[in-house]
C-alpha positions, 0 to 999 in steps of 0.5 A: 582282353577280357579277365576270362580270356587271361585265365584261360590263356594260362590255364585254370587257377588254384586257390593261392597256398599261404606262407612261403611257395615251395613249388619250382617254377623252372623255365618251362613254367616261364613258357606259357605264360610267356607264350599268353602274353606273346599272342596279345601283343603285350610285348609290342612297342608303345612309341605314340605313347612314349612320344606322346609321354616324352614330349608332355614332359619336356614341355612341363619341365620347359614352362617350370623351368621359364617360370624360375626366370620369369618370376626371378629372385624372388623366395616366391620361386622356391615354390617352382622346385616343388613340379620341378622335383615331379616333372624330374622324377617322369625324366628318371622313369623315362630314362629307366624304360628306354635302358630296358629298351621298352620304348625302342628295339633298337639300341641306339635310340635307347642309349639317345634317349637314355642320354637326354633324360638321365645324363642331361637332364638329371645328370645321372650315368647312362652307363652306370645305372644300367649295370647296377640295374641290370644286376639288380633284375637279375638278381633281385633281393639276392644278399650277394649279388643285388647292388641294392641290397648291398650294406652301404649306410642301411642294411637289409637284412639281419646278416649284414646288420651284425657288428655294425658299430659307431656311425653305422651301427647307429644308423642301422638301429634307427634305419627304419626312422631315417629312411626317407629324410636319407633318400632326400640325399638320393638326388645328389647321390645319384650325380656324385656316383655318376661322375665317380663312373665316369671319370674315376676308375669304376670297375662297372664301366662298360662303355667304350672311351667315345662314348665315357666322352659322351656321358662325361660331357653331357654329366658336365653340361648339365651341372653348368646349365642348372647352375647357370640358370639359377644363378641367373635367376635368382641371387645366390642364395635362393640359388642354393636353396633352391637346388637343394629344395630341389635335389631333396624333393627329387629324391625322395620322390624316388625313394617314395617310387623304388622303396615298396617295391622290393623291401621287406621281400624273400630274400635269396642268398647262396642256400635260399631261393638256390633251385628256384626258376625265373618265375619265383625268381622275380615273383616271390622277391617283389611288391606290386602297389595297388591304385589307379591312374594318380599311381601309376602315374606318380610311381612311374609304372613301378607299381607293376614291379611284379610284371616288369621284373618278369619282362622287363623289356614289356611298355610301361602301359602293358603292365597293368594289362598283362598282370591279370595274366601273371596273376593268375599264372601265380595262382597256377604254380602255387606262387603267392602274388603279392599286392598291397596298398601304397601306405601299407608297403611302407609300413612293410618296407619300414617293418623290416628295416626295423626288424633287421636293426633289432639285434643291435637295438637289445645288444 
C-alpha cells in the first residue's frame, strides 16, 4: 500500500491549520476513512502474528523464570528482574489487545487470552480492566467521564487541582517530578485494584458469579505461584527484594508506555468538545510517538495512539499501515495530527502536569 494510494482513498489533503481545530468531525466524516481501511483489509485479524507473539513471549518468560531457579539464592539473581519486567509488560500488552478483540472476534477466545495474560501472569483483573478501559476509550481525556483523568494522587487539570490541601496538595505541587517515581507502584496497584474488584463490592463489575470465581481463582493462583517460586529459589530477603524490583520496574515500564498517549492533549468537558464527533474526540485527545521497530516493541503499539483510538479492534501490526490513511484524512478535515518523539512526549506530559500545579505553588 503506497502513500499515494492511501491519500487517494480518503481525498486530497489540504494544509494543516495551526491551533485548535474548529471543523466538526461527524459520523459521516469517519465513514470514508472506515471504508478505505476496510478496503485495505486493515481490520482483518492477524491470528498468526499474535500466535507467534504469545508463544515467543511465553518462552521468554519461561527462560527467565528458569534462570531464577537455576541461579538460586544469589543476589545476582536480582538482575533477572529486569528482563522479567520487560516480558511481563509484553503480557500486559497482549491482554490489552485481547480486551479490544484485536486478536480474535470471538468473545470467549479473547476472554481466555486475557485471563491467562492478565489474571494468571500479572494478577490483574480482566473484568476490572475492561470496564475502566472501555470507559476511557468512549470519552478519552474527558474531565468528567474518563476514569484515567479522574482526580486521585495525581490530577491532570487545573479544575481538579483547586482546593487540594495537605499531602494531596503537596503531591499536586510536585507531581511532575514525582510522576515517574510514582509509576513504580503501578504494578502493585494493578493487583490491589484487581483483588478489590473481584473480592469486594465494586460498582463496575460486569462478570457473572461464575466469571468472578474464575477470575478470583486465577488471581490467587498468580500470587501463590509467584510467592512459591521466589521463596523456593531465593532466601526470604532476596525473594522480597526481587519481587519489589520486578514490580517497580514493571510499573515504570507501563507508565512509560501510557504516559505519552493523552497527557497534555485536549481535555473536553460538559461544554468544550460537546459537539465533537468520533474523529475529533479521538484525534484531538491523543498523541502519537515517532520511532521504529524498537519503539513499536517497547510501547506495545500504543505509540500509534491516534490510530488505536479510531480503530480499537484493529490488530496491532496494522496500526502502522493505517497511519498514512489517518494522517491524510486529518489534513482533509483540518484536524491537527499530533506526533512527536518519545523524549519530547515525556517533556510535554510532565510540562502539562507541572502547569496544573502552578496555582497551588503560587498560592
